[in-house]
Phi, psi and omega in degrees: 000139183297150185294335183296343177293335182295301177292332180294320179295316180292328177293316176300324178298343178296328186265342183299311182297330178293327181274335187253359184297333179287347179282348184118159187293317183293314179294322176299316178298315181294319180294321179294319182290339184300319186284315172296332176294318177295320177297318176297324179297320178297318178299315181294330177296330180263003185300310184299317182296316181292319180294340177265014171097004182271136175257123183262132185229153168221136180217136175227123181298135182241291176227084186303325183297332178263000183071023182254115178236155168277103191222131178232151177219143176237097174246191184301316183291314180292330176296314180302311183289327177297320178293321178294314185295312184282319182293307179292329177299319177296320178294323179293320177302315178296317181297318183294333179304324183261340181283316183289140179282170180297334182278343182290148177278087185297321180300316180294319180297311180295325177298313177298318183296318180291326176296318177296319178300319177299317180298316182290317182290326175293323180296311185286337179269350185296138176244019176223132187295323179292319176295321178300317181293326176301311180293327177302313180291328177295328175296322179295316182293313182292326177291327175300317179295322181288315181297324181266021181304316174275069189290350176286349181261133182295320182293329177291316179295317180293317178298320179294317180297319181296314180298317182293321181294312183292310183288328177294318177296319176298325177297324177294321176296320178296321178299317178300318178296320179296318179298318178297320177297317179297320178293323181291317186263344183076015181201148174253004179294128186295329177297318179293318183295316182292339178266007184239032182300316180297319180298320181288316182292333180271356183287152180295327182260026179302316183297321178296314178302313183301312183297318182293317179295317181291330175298318176299314182294317183294320180292320182289324183261020171055047178271159179300133005261019185261013188288343191292341181287332186295312179299327180282344174285354179289358174290350177288161173303150184301324175302327177293314180298318181296328185268305185287314195260015173223322189248336190234282192304309182293342176278352181297318177295321175298316177301318181298315177297321179292318180295321182269006181303313180295343186263315189256338183281171177096007179242162178296325179297316177301313182299311185295314184290310187285315185290319179292319176299316179297318181295316179297318180294319177303312183289314183295315180297317180294320181293312183294328182298327184297332189259003182276132178271337179278132182303312181289332176294318177298315181293327179296312181290330175294324175297316176304316182295316182289328173295325174295323177300314180294320179296319178300317179300315179294327180289330178302324169086355178281163182297313181293329177294322177296320177297316180298321178297315178297319181297319181288333173302314179297310186293317181297321181299321183285310184284331181281323176297319179294324179292318178296318178297320177296318177297323177293322177296316179299314179297319183294323186262350178243339181082012182210150172241007182281117184291346176281344175258330185276092179230147172065029182286350177302323182294326187259333183225064188295323182290314176298321179297317180299314180298315182294322181292322179294318179295320178293325176294322176297320178296325180282345179087037179283139179304154183073009173237155189298326181298330180295319184294311182289330179288325175295319175298323178297314178300318181298322182283331175293333177282332187262054175209151183215027185292331179273011177067232187287346179253020178295340179296342183291332183293309177296328178296312179293326176298320178293320178298316178297321177295325178296316176297326176298318176296319183296312181286337174290318176298320180295319178301317183287308189288311186290333184270316190257348180230218171060042173097212184246156175301151183239112172051050178282142178296332181234159172279122185297143175199167180292151180281175172304149189306311187281351173288333182272345184301313179302323179293319180297319180295315182292318178293325174300320177297321177302319180288313184295316180294322180294328182266323182236065186294317183294320184286335186264306186242006185302310182292320179295317177298318180296317181294316180294318181294324178298320178295319181296321184271007176074035176100358180248140178231118179285167179279130177205166182224134177263086180248149174292325185230118179256011182092173180278090182238179185296317176302323179293321177298319177299323178295318178296317179298318181297317181291319177293315180298321178295322178296318178296317178301317182291320180296331179256029185295329182296321176295319179295321178296318178295321177296315181294332181294340179289342181265136179296137180284127181266131174258097184299327179297316179292319178297321179296314180298320179296318180296318179295321180294317178297317178297318179297318179295321178296317180297320179297315179297317180296317180293325178297327177280318186282321184228102183266016179094355180274122177296325179299319180290323178297317177296321179301312181295321179298312181291323180296316180292322175300319178295318181297321180280347185258330186298316185298312177300325180292328179292340178279350182276120185293318181221147182279314185285138174259197184253003180285134181296144183264152177286131180294145182263126177255179185294320182296314180297318180295318179296317179296316179297321179295315179299321178299313181294316181297316180295321179296313180295320180294326177298320179290318183293317184254033182294336181286341171268091197295319181293318178295318179298324178295318178295319178295324179294325178293330175295320178300312180298322180293318180295321178298318178298317178296323179296319176300316180294322181296324182261034170061046175230067185297325178298316178295323179296315178297316180297314180299316182295318180294317179297321179297318180296312180298318182295317180297318178297316179301314180291326176297319178296319180293321182294336180300331182260003182247159177300142181289332180232149171230150181285148180279092192267355183291130178284158180303320181295323179291322179298315179297318179298310183292322180294321179296315180296319180297318180296317178296315179297316178299319179295318179294312179299318177299320179296314179299315182298315180295320180296320180289319184288340182258012178236143177290145179210152179267139179238168178265008183296330181299320179298314181293321179298319182285332190246358182300316182282315186287321182264326183257346178074020180218153180262347174277097189300320182298314181292323178296322177298315185293320187257355183229285185300319179242037183299325181296322176298316180296320178298318176298321182293316180289333174294315177298319178300315178297319179295318179297318178297319177297319179296316179295319179301315180292328179295322184257003185297328184252012180289145175234099180247134185268154181294130176279142184240354181207159178275189185291340179267003179090358179286131183290147174294154177294147180285341180274085183290330184233087183303143184295325180295319179296321180297316182293316182294315181296324180292325177287329182282337185302305180297327178295316180295319179294322178296317177297321179298315179296319179297315179298320180295312186291328183268359189300333184283342182235340179226165180308128182153205178129179186296322183293311180295315179299321178297320178293319179297316177300318179298318179297317181299319182284319181293334176297325176291323176300315182292320185288323188238350178096158186294314185296315182301318186282326181295333177287344184248330178240096182264087181242127173269108187288334174296316177296323181296320177297312180299320179295316180298313179296321180296316178299315179298317181294312182295328175298319178292317180292331180301334179292341178296334182299327180260021178058041180245160180296164178303130178069014173294123186269157177242142176212147178192168177266131184235134179269123181244126181306140178073344180253319180108197183272126179229159178266130177241143178224137179295339178299337178296324177295320176297319178296328175296320176299319177299314182302309181297320180295318180296315178298312181298315181294314181299313184287327178299322178285308187293316183295321180288326174293322180290344181248028185280343184293153187296330181291338183245359187298316183296323179295322180298312184294321180294320183287330181274000000 
């Protein structure tokens, strides 16, 4: 089965809990778990092939011109993360069934959780950098929803905003790095990128690429100095913490560094940036974890520390260090997820996470206590548990590096200190919670949780034991496959033994455990020492920083943009002038050697009329109706110019747009004063006139310089291939619906969104019918003259027939869906003006919102339909088809896309025009009811 089914199944799973929550909690949980279970089954079906060195791929062309494909790969590294994401995800779903109370919205929680699972699984399986970045950002958005699940709590809202801000900013940096890689290599395909490590490392902008990519990785994986968002994300429900902040989301940055290891590693810059950042994060996280009284706070900082450990291993850059990093990814996910779940059970059954209250729980929760202690021992690196094995490999690799020269010994020393603190906070977790006296003022009487709430913890703790005792038999092949992917196809020699003899790494482990015990026994002194430092509230500091930035932006905007359209246009033109003048000054001569087109009397007259009408529009702009008529003259001359220079499609489009725009402005002017005072001061007139003359001179100079110089265009390609590749002789329409169909789809989407925005802006307006002009003369009582009604009624079928004709011939002659849509809109709006809104709505019952949605859906489905034949999005089909009684005609799938354009244009235009025409208070209620 193709790989795309894995993220597709989890995405479908987003909607299942919303539909099944009414069936009951257990059935909702089972239905939700079904889809990630099916996705996991697909992964397991490919397990043997991947473990034997095969990389499984799926690719579907999407937008080849941008290098964007729908592409997935399942190699050793993505297999490892897919197993973690889906496997632990299933355990979290079961765990959440018992963690969430009856009052919680389980459907919404599971929906968010499945959306996040989709984002993570899509990210690790992506074989295209742009697609990878899309899923990367989706993890930030979905994690924001999960962290803020308890949105009634201030700490949850603040933690979610902080996480989204930090990881979102890192995502923008990552996007910049990806774009630079794509420009350098000419491809975003991950296979190409992974095979171009030397080219990237030798590039002049390698350091820029490295820093941008690492900024994305460091922010997502809570590395120094961005680690502060992770502890505040603990305001989320514990299932979220167990899933996002131990096994998946925070590992996304680690995955990115591991994935890009063959490309970016191996340089001194990589070692210095990554290893030093990892070492600082390791030490700071381990130190801070010891002083946290909140169970999840301790685990959050310990997660920061262990993420720093993995980052340090990747930063060392050796082959065995990369293997150790992958191994610790596996081990950390198992023991930390189980610890978070155990902490959630304690909170759920005692009502508190404060370690100053949680004492002596062994007596009340012996089974949970046993599981939690084993997981904490694995976190501390106790022998016969999985954490011990990867930590010994970590110690060995800190010894086997010399990049810092004579002070390279500092890295293993600091690594041992960090490990000692890890032992100390693990001991505190065990002793202070399960022993150390009796509970103090707990809200609930402690007791064991429901049986199946403990099952996920038992499975994960069992893995800690089994991997620790039988490492080679359990994860040996998976570790080898994942490490091979990280190292670019090479696997160094290593052995997963419980006992490697009495060597220096083992001695470092003994020192760390003894040192951790000493630190814990002297914890009171350490607490008193730490008390001398003021406690920092990162959430408050973050909010204060955001507020200061917001206040600064407000002051700046108040100065830069005071609400005056005239001032905004001035700044726009001024900056355009500032950026344009210098390059023009470098041009020695304006005129080129290309022969100019001779000017005849008609062209000169048209240009003169265009200039006169433009200037007159500015002079008499305060007479709005006159200015509108003059503006229509400008549009008409431009349409004639397009036709004169052999651009009939542009001429038709310009003419149609002019008619619709004039009608739209006439409707708007009905509700505005007919005259406005000429309020511009002489100084402003001089300023604006000077800028206008300069801009006109610069634009004229650029135009003249371009027109008098030879230049190459891409028109030759379209002329040669419009018929053979697009099936049409109207090159403009073929470009719109075939060669540049994705651009057109984006444009009609924007058009639909703009129409919806305008509709919502005027949906609640209450405008009263005007009865007199500015001089007090009453409007005529005959709002809809009989002659206008008769003429418009006669023109309606003719206009619609022309619209259909323009639409059908668009692929081979001037026309198409956009022009036809505008003509149809003009024909219908003419009826609104002639007979009124109420009269027409009783006869033409069209929901324009539905029309927009239908048009966009048809256009989208036309594009997606090409996937059936393994073609890129919106790739069109054309052929000659024999139809009985009609004969042989040419059909093109692009016509269906053009139909979507047509419907969207009609729906958007009419949604705006019809609602403007029905704004008066006497017709307002009918407008709202019909829409």
